[in-house]
The first five atom37 places (N, CA, C, CB, O) and aatype in JSON, in Angstrom:
{
  "aatype": [12, 16, 6, 10, 19, 10, 11, 10, 14, 3, 3, 10, 0, 5, 1, 0, 11, 2, 0, 7, 10, 10, 15, 3, 11, 0, 9, 5, 1, 10, 10, 6, 6, 0, 12, 1, 1, 6, 0, 7, 1, 11, 10, 10, 5, 16, 0, 6, 1, 10, 5, 7, 0, 7, 9, 15, 0, 10, 15, 3, 3, 6, 9, 19, 0, 6, 19, 11, 0, 19, 1, 12, 6, 1, 7, 0, 1, 7, 1, 11, 10, 7, 5, 5, 3, 14, 5],
  "atom_mask": [
    [1, 1, 1, 1, 1],
    [1, 1, 1, 1, 1],
    [1, 1, 1, 1, 1],
    [1, 1, 1, 1, 1],
    [1, 1, 1, 1, 1],
    [1, 1, 1, 1, 1],
    [1, 1, 1, 1, 1],
    [1, 1, 1, 1, 1],
    [1, 1, 1, 1, 1],
    [1, 1, 1, 1, 1],
    [1, 1, 1, 1, 1],
    [1, 1, 1, 1, 1],
    [1, 1, 1, 1, 1],
    [1, 1, 1, 1, 1],
    [1, 1, 1, 1, 1],
    [1, 1, 1, 1, 1],
    [1, 1, 1, 1, 1],
    [1, 1, 1, 1, 1],
    [1, 1, 1, 1, 1],
    [1, 1, 1, 0, 1],
    [1, 1, 1, 1, 1],
    [1, 1, 1, 1, 1],
    [1, 1, 1, 1, 1],
    [1, 1, 1, 1, 1],
    [1, 1, 1, 1, 1],
    [1, 1, 1, 1, 1],
    [1, 1, 1, 1, 1],
    [1, 1, 1, 1, 1],
    [1, 1, 1, 1, 1],
    [1, 1, 1, 1, 1],
    [1, 1, 1, 1, 1],
    [1, 1, 1, 1, 1],
    [1, 1, 1, 1, 1],
    [1, 1, 1, 1, 1],
    [1, 1, 1, 1, 1],
    [1, 1, 1, 1, 1],
    [1, 1, 1, 1, 1],
    [1, 1, 1, 1, 1],
    [1, 1, 1, 1, 1],
    [1, 1, 1, 0, 1],
    [1, 1, 1, 1, 1],
    [1, 1, 1, 1, 1],
    [1, 1, 1, 1, 1],
    [1, 1, 1, 1, 1],
    [1, 1, 1, 1, 1],
    [1, 1, 1, 1, 1],
    [1, 1, 1, 1, 1],
    [1, 1, 1, 1, 1],
    [1, 1, 1, 1, 1],
    [1, 1, 1, 1, 1],
    [1, 1, 1, 1, 1],
    [1, 1, 1, 0, 1],
    [1, 1, 1, 1, 1],
    [1, 1, 1, 0, 1],
    [1, 1, 1, 1, 1],
    [1, 1, 1, 1, 1],
    [1, 1, 1, 1, 1],
    [1, 1, 1, 1, 1],
    [1, 1, 1, 1, 1],
    [1, 1, 1, 1, 1],
    [1, 1, 1, 1, 1],
    [1, 1, 1, 1, 1],
    [1, 1, 1, 1, 1],
    [1, 1, 1, 1, 1],
    [1, 1, 1, 1, 1],
    [1, 1, 1, 1, 1],
    [1, 1, 1, 1, 1],
    [1, 1, 1, 1, 1],
    [1, 1, 1, 1, 1],
    [1, 1, 1, 1, 1],
    [1, 1, 1, 1, 1],
    [1, 1, 1, 1, 1],
    [1, 1, 1, 1, 1],
    [1, 1, 1, 1, 1],
    [1, 1, 1, 0, 1],
    [1, 1, 1, 1, 1],
    [1, 1, 1, 1, 1],
    [1, 1, 1, 0, 1],
    [1, 1, 1, 1, 1],
    [1, 1, 1, 1, 1],
    [1, 1, 1, 1, 1],
    [1, 1, 1, 0, 1],
    [1, 1, 1, 1, 1],
    [1, 1, 1, 1, 1],
    [1, 1, 1, 1, 1],
    [1, 1, 1, 1, 1],
    [1, 1, 1, 1, 1]
  ],
  "atom_positions": [
    [[-17.18, 15.76, 138.91], [-16.84, 14.84, 137.88], [-16.23, 13.47, 138.45], [-15.84, 15.53, 136.93], [-15.55, 13.54, 139.48]],
    [[-16.4, 12.47, 137.96], [-15.91, 10.98, 138.36], [-14.85, 10.71, 137.54], [-16.97, 9.79, 138.18], [-14.81, 10.81, 136.31]],
    [[-13.77, 10.28, 138.47], [-12.53, 9.94, 137.74], [-12.44, 8.35, 137.75], [-11.19, 10.65, 138.45], [-12.63, 7.65, 138.74]],
    [[-12.15, 7.96, 136.58], [-11.96, 6.34, 136.38], [-10.71, 5.95, 136.18], [-12.67, 5.75, 135.25], [-9.9, 6.72, 135.66]],
    [[-10.39, 4.72, 136.56], [-8.99, 4.15, 136.17], [-9.38, 2.89, 135.49], [-7.93, 3.87, 137.47], [-10.02, 1.99, 136.05]],
    [[-8.96, 2.87, 134.2], [-9.13, 1.67, 133.27], [-7.9, 0.74, 133.3], [-9.38, 2.16, 131.76], [-6.76, 1.21, 133.22]],
    [[-8.16, -0.63, 133.42], [-7.01, -1.56, 133.05], [-7.17, -2.17, 131.7], [-6.87, -2.68, 134.06], [-8.13, -2.92, 131.55]],
    [[-6.42, -1.97, 130.77], [-6.63, -2.5, 129.47], [-5.44, -3.39, 128.99], [-6.88, -1.37, 128.51], [-4.29, -3.07, 129.31]],
    [[-5.66, -4.33, 128.34], [-4.42, -5.03, 127.59], [-3.62, -3.93, 126.97], [-4.88, -6.13, 126.38], [-4.16, -2.94, 126.47]],
    [[-2.28, -4.13, 127.0], [-1.32, -3.06, 126.38], [-1.73, -2.87, 124.86], [0.33, -3.57, 126.5], [-1.87, -1.74, 124.39]],
    [[-1.88, -3.91, 124.18], [-2.06, -3.71, 122.68], [-3.41, -3.13, 122.35], [-1.89, -5.05, 121.91], [-3.59, -2.59, 121.26]],
    [[-4.43, -3.24, 123.3], [-5.6, -2.67, 123.09], [-5.55, -1.15, 123.4], [-6.57, -3.38, 123.86], [-6.07, -0.31, 122.66]],
    [[-4.91, -0.87, 124.51], [-4.76, 0.52, 124.89], [-4.07, 1.21, 123.95], [-4.13, 0.71, 126.12], [-4.43, 2.35, 123.67]],
    [[-2.91, 0.59, 123.26], [-2.11, 1.32, 122.3], [-2.98, 1.65, 121.03], [-0.83, 0.47, 121.93], [-2.89, 2.72, 120.43]],
    [[-3.78, 0.68, 120.68], [-4.66, 0.7, 119.36], [-5.74, 1.86, 119.71], [-5.47, -0.93, 119.01], [-6.04, 2.7, 118.86]],
    [[-6.27, 1.84, 120.94], [-7.24, 2.9, 121.23], [-6.58, 4.27, 121.34], [-7.99, 2.58, 122.51], [-7.23, 5.25, 120.98]],
    [[-5.35, 4.43, 121.82], [-4.81, 5.66, 122.08], [-4.43, 6.07, 120.66], [-3.62, 5.63, 123.14], [-4.76, 7.2, 120.31]],
    [[-3.83, 5.33, 119.84], [-3.68, 5.73, 118.26], [-4.77, 6.29, 117.58], [-3.38, 4.59, 117.43], [-4.66, 7.23, 116.8]],
    [[-6.03, 5.62, 117.93], [-7.16, 5.98, 117.42], [-8.07, 7.18, 117.91], [-7.78, 4.95, 117.47], [-9.17, 7.53, 117.49]],
    [[-7.21, 7.75, 119.02], [-7.86, 9.01, 119.59], [-8.88, 8.4, 120.61], [0.0, 0.0, 0.0], [-9.72, 9.24, 120.93]],
    [[-9.02, 7.37, 121.12], [-10.38, 7.01, 121.6], [-10.09, 7.04, 123.15], [-10.97, 5.47, 121.0], [-10.99, 6.64, 123.88]],
    [[-8.98, 7.46, 123.68], [-8.75, 7.48, 125.19], [-8.89, 8.87, 125.84], [-7.31, 6.95, 125.5], [-8.6, 9.06, 127.02]],
    [[-9.3, 9.73, 125.13], [-9.4, 11.24, 125.71], [-10.84, 11.15, 126.4], [-9.3, 12.61, 124.39], [-11.69, 10.3, 126.12]],
    [[-10.97, 12.07, 127.25], [-12.25, 12.21, 128.06], [-13.22, 12.28, 127.18], [-12.35, 13.37, 128.96], [-14.13, 11.46, 127.31]],
    [[-13.27, 13.12, 126.23], [-14.44, 13.37, 125.27], [-14.7, 12.15, 124.44], [-14.16, 14.6, 124.3], [-15.84, 11.86, 124.08]],
    [[-13.64, 11.45, 124.14], [-14.07, 10.33, 123.15], [-14.55, 9.12, 124.12], [-12.73, 9.82, 122.09], [-15.37, 8.32, 123.68]],
    [[-14.12, 9.02, 125.25], [-14.69, 7.98, 126.25], [-16.17, 8.29, 126.5], [-13.88, 8.0, 127.69], [-17.1, 7.48, 126.52]],
    [[-16.23, 9.64, 126.68], [-17.78, 9.94, 127.08], [-18.68, 9.67, 125.93], [-18.04, 11.5, 127.52], [-19.77, 9.13, 126.1]],
    [[-18.21, 10.06, 124.69], [-18.89, 9.83, 123.44], [-19.27, 8.33, 123.36], [-18.0, 10.27, 122.22], [-20.43, 7.95, 123.22]],
    [[-18.21, 7.51, 123.46], [-18.46, 6.07, 123.39], [-19.38, 5.55, 124.57], [-17.1, 5.33, 123.39], [-20.22, 4.68, 124.31]],
    [[-19.27, 5.96, 125.7], [-20.37, 5.5, 126.86], [-21.79, 6.02, 126.49], [-19.96, 6.16, 128.44], [-22.77, 5.32, 126.72]],
    [[-21.89, 7.23, 125.93], [-23.22, 7.64, 125.69], [-23.83, 6.86, 124.4], [-23.24, 9.2, 125.5], [-25.02, 6.58, 124.35]],
    [[-23.0, 6.57, 123.46], [-23.42, 5.63, 122.37], [-23.82, 4.16, 122.98], [-22.18, 5.49, 121.28], [-24.86, 3.57, 122.7]],
    [[-22.96, 3.74, 123.73], [-23.33, 2.35, 124.27], [-24.47, 2.47, 125.02], [-22.26, 1.69, 125.13], [-25.21, 1.48, 124.99]],
    [[-24.89, 3.57, 125.82], [-26.14, 3.67, 126.74], [-27.34, 3.7, 125.81], [-26.12, 5.03, 127.71], [-28.37, 3.08, 126.09]],
    [[-27.19, 4.52, 124.58], [-28.25, 4.55, 123.48], [-28.53, 3.22, 123.02], [-27.84, 5.4, 122.27], [-29.7, 2.83, 123.04]],
    [[-27.61, 2.48, 122.61], [-27.72, 1.0, 122.01], [-28.34, 0.23, 123.17], [-26.18, 0.28, 121.53], [-29.32, -0.47, 122.91]],
    [[-27.94, 0.27, 124.31], [-28.58, -0.67, 125.42], [-30.03, -0.1, 125.6], [-27.68, -0.64, 126.97], [-30.93, -0.93, 125.67]],
    [[-30.32, 1.04, 125.67], [-31.73, 1.59, 125.82], [-32.58, 1.06, 124.53], [-31.7, 3.32, 125.89], [-33.73, 0.65, 124.71]],
    [[-32.06, 1.07, 123.38], [-32.66, 0.56, 122.23], [-32.86, -0.94, 122.31], [0.0, 0.0, 0.0], [-33.88, -1.49, 121.88]],
    [[-31.86, -1.58, 122.86], [-31.92, -3.17, 123.01], [-33.12, -3.52, 123.93], [-30.49, -3.8, 123.7], [-33.94, -4.41, 123.72]],
    [[-33.07, -2.64, 125.03], [-34.16, -3.03, 126.02], [-35.57, -2.63, 125.53], [-33.9, -2.36, 127.41], [-36.56, -3.25, 125.91]],
    [[-35.64, -1.52, 124.65], [-36.92, -1.29, 124.16], [-37.41, -2.29, 123.22], [-36.97, -0.06, 123.58], [-38.61, -2.59, 123.2]],
    [[-36.63, -2.78, 122.51], [-36.99, -3.96, 121.55], [-37.37, -5.23, 122.38], [-35.72, -4.33, 120.56], [-38.32, -5.94, 122.06]],
    [[-36.69, -5.44, 123.3], [-37.09, -6.61, 124.3], [-38.49, -6.53, 124.89], [-36.11, -6.64, 125.52], [-39.29, -7.46, 124.94]],
    [[-38.66, -5.38, 125.29], [-39.98, -4.98, 125.79], [-41.04, -5.21, 124.89], [-40.01, -3.64, 126.14], [-42.06, -5.78, 125.26]],
    [[-40.85, -4.73, 123.47], [-41.8, -4.65, 122.48], [-42.02, -6.14, 122.23], [-41.34, -3.79, 121.23], [-43.18, -6.49, 122.02]],
    [[-40.97, -7.14, 122.21], [-41.17, -8.47, 121.98], [-41.98, -9.26, 122.89], [-40.02, -9.02, 121.89], [-42.71, -10.18, 122.51]],
    [[-41.82, -8.82, 124.38], [-42.53, -9.31, 125.36], [-43.96, -8.89, 125.2], [-41.96, -8.94, 126.59], [-44.84, -9.75, 125.32]],
    [[-44.27, -7.7, 124.95], [-45.55, -7.24, 124.79], [-46.32, -7.99, 123.62], [-45.48, -5.78, 124.57], [-47.46, -8.43, 123.77]],
    [[-45.68, -8.09, 122.54], [-46.2, -8.78, 121.4], [-46.29, -10.27, 121.74], [-45.32, -8.54, 120.15], [-47.33, -10.81, 121.36]],
    [[-45.49, -10.95, 122.34], [-45.72, -12.26, 122.86], [-46.94, -12.42, 123.88], [0.0, 0.0, 0.0], [-47.65, -13.41, 123.99]],
    [[-47.01, -11.26, 124.56], [-48.23, -11.37, 125.62], [-49.5, -11.15, 124.99], [-48.14, -10.32, 126.81], [-50.54, -11.23, 125.65]],
    [[-49.49, -10.86, 123.69], [-50.74, -10.65, 122.89], [-51.56, -9.35, 123.16], [0.0, 0.0, 0.0], [-52.76, -9.22, 122.92]],
    [[-50.71, -8.38, 123.72], [-51.21, -7.06, 124.1], [-51.46, -6.33, 122.78], [-50.18, -6.27, 125.05], [-50.53, -6.35, 121.99]],
    [[-52.56, -5.7, 122.43], [-52.7, -5.11, 121.37], [-52.13, -3.7, 121.34], [-53.95, -5.18, 121.08], [-52.02, -3.14, 122.43]],
    [[-51.77, -3.08, 120.28], [-51.21, -1.67, 120.31], [-52.39, -0.81, 120.33], [-50.25, -1.32, 119.06], [-53.53, -1.14, 120.0]],
    [[-51.92, 0.6, 120.87], [-53.03, 1.4, 121.23], [-53.1, 2.38, 119.74], [-52.72, 2.3, 122.85], [-52.11, 2.7, 119.09]],
    [[-54.23, 2.67, 119.48], [-54.44, 3.59, 118.26], [-53.97, 5.01, 118.7], [-56.07, 3.63, 117.75], [-53.87, 5.33, 119.89]],
    [[-53.65, 5.89, 117.58], [-53.35, 7.07, 117.78], [-54.17, 7.96, 118.68], [-53.25, 7.53, 116.69], [-53.69, 8.72, 119.52]],
    [[-55.49, 7.77, 118.43], [-56.42, 8.46, 119.42], [-56.33, 8.02, 120.76], [-57.79, 8.3, 119.07], [-56.55, 8.81, 121.68]],
    [[-55.98, 6.62, 121.0], [-56.04, 6.19, 122.29], [-54.79, 6.57, 123.12], [-56.26, 4.78, 122.28], [-54.82, 6.66, 124.34]],
    [[-53.63, 6.8, 122.32], [-52.49, 7.44, 122.77], [-52.77, 8.76, 123.16], [-51.49, 7.43, 121.82], [-52.47, 9.09, 124.31]],
    [[-53.37, 9.68, 122.3], [-53.6, 11.17, 122.63], [-54.47, 11.2, 123.96], [-54.4, 11.98, 121.35], [-54.29, 12.13, 124.75]],
    [[-55.39, 10.22, 124.23], [-56.37, 10.36, 125.25], [-55.48, 9.9, 126.46], [-57.78, 9.46, 124.98], [-55.6, 10.55, 127.5]],
    [[-54.67, 8.93, 126.45], [-53.81, 8.58, 127.58], [-52.82, 9.68, 127.9], [-53.07, 7.3, 127.28], [-52.47, 9.72, 129.08]],
    [[-52.27, 10.62, 127.03], [-51.39, 11.67, 127.36], [-52.22, 12.73, 128.07], [-50.68, 12.22, 126.12], [-51.88, 13.23, 129.14]],
    [[-53.34, 13.02, 127.4], [-54.23, 14.07, 128.09], [-54.51, 13.7, 129.45], [-55.56, 14.28, 127.39], [-54.38, 14.54, 130.34]],
    [[-54.92, 12.44, 129.72], [-55.53, 11.95, 131.11], [-54.19, 12.31, 131.94], [-56.08, 10.1, 131.21], [-54.39, 13.11, 132.86]],
    [[-52.93, 11.89, 131.79], [-51.88, 11.98, 132.43], [-51.64, 13.44, 132.86], [-50.87, 11.41, 131.68], [-51.42, 13.83, 134.01]],
    [[-51.73, 14.2, 131.71], [-51.49, 15.72, 131.87], [-52.61, 16.31, 132.94], [-51.63, 16.52, 130.32], [-52.31, 17.16, 133.79]],
    [[-53.71, 15.86, 132.82], [-54.78, 16.31, 133.49], [-54.4, 15.85, 135.17], [-56.23, 15.61, 132.78], [-54.38, 16.7, 136.07]],
    [[-54.16, 14.67, 135.38], [-53.72, 14.08, 136.62], [-52.67, 14.97, 137.31], [-53.15, 12.68, 136.36], [-52.82, 15.46, 138.43]],
    [[-51.57, 15.13, 136.5], [-50.41, 15.98, 137.0], [-50.87, 17.44, 137.32], [-49.24, 16.02, 135.9], [-50.47, 18.06, 138.31]],
    [[-51.76, 17.96, 136.37], [-52.18, 19.37, 136.72], [-52.9, 19.36, 137.94], [0.0, 0.0, 0.0], [-52.66, 20.25, 138.76]],
    [[-53.87, 18.36, 138.23], [-54.58, 18.28, 139.34], [-53.75, 18.06, 140.71], [-55.51, 17.25, 139.09], [-54.2, 18.49, 141.77]],
    [[-52.61, 17.4, 140.64], [-51.78, 17.07, 141.58], [-50.95, 18.47, 141.92], [-50.93, 15.83, 141.09], [-50.73, 18.84, 143.07]],
    [[-50.57, 19.12, 140.82], [-49.8, 20.2, 141.01], [-50.62, 21.28, 141.75], [0.0, 0.0, 0.0], [-50.13, 21.94, 142.67]],
    [[-51.99, 21.44, 141.28], [-52.79, 22.53, 141.82], [-53.04, 22.09, 143.31], [-54.2, 22.78, 140.95], [-53.29, 23.0, 144.1]],
    [[-52.99, 20.94, 143.76], [-53.1, 20.54, 145.1], [-51.96, 20.99, 145.92], [-53.23, 19.12, 145.17], [-52.14, 21.44, 147.05]],
    [[-50.76, 20.88, 145.38], [-49.54, 21.37, 146.01], [-49.28, 22.77, 145.86], [-48.44, 20.69, 145.53], [-48.21, 23.2, 146.28]],
    [[-50.23, 23.64, 145.25], [-50.03, 24.88, 145.14], [-49.17, 25.41, 144.01], [0.0, 0.0, 0.0], [-48.79, 26.58, 143.94]],
    [[-48.87, 24.35, 143.03], [-47.89, 24.61, 141.81], [-48.91, 25.06, 140.53], [-46.9, 23.07, 141.4], [-50.14, 25.0, 140.52]],
    [[-48.13, 25.46, 139.59], [-48.77, 25.87, 138.39], [-48.88, 24.46, 137.57], [-47.89, 27.09, 137.59], [-48.16, 23.49, 137.8]],
    [[-49.77, 24.5, 136.7], [-50.12, 23.3, 135.77], [-48.86, 23.08, 135.05], [-51.39, 23.55, 134.71], [-48.49, 24.02, 134.34]],
    [[-47.99, 21.8, 135.11], [-46.9, 21.46, 134.56], [-46.77, 21.16, 133.19], [-46.53, 20.6, 135.16], [-45.77, 20.68, 132.67]],
    [[-47.98, 21.51, 132.55], [-48.02, 21.21, 131.06], [-47.04, 22.2, 130.23], [-49.6, 21.39, 130.51], [-46.95, 22.1, 129.0]]
  ]
}
């Protein structure tokens, strides 16, 4: 486990403490929620860049074909290493 030391303004620390937000579990939950929001924000930014670049979306059939190709490649790579098919 990593231990963190936070320096907060006294009024914010008191309000957070009163709201039950300074426990290990509460801070973990807050960080996980913030990371999900950040990942969503980055995903939307990427989607906007793709749309701006004029790259057309793949059809469902194209997506399925791409997934199958990746799985086949991974399976072939795994067999070369003496592993089982990772599907």
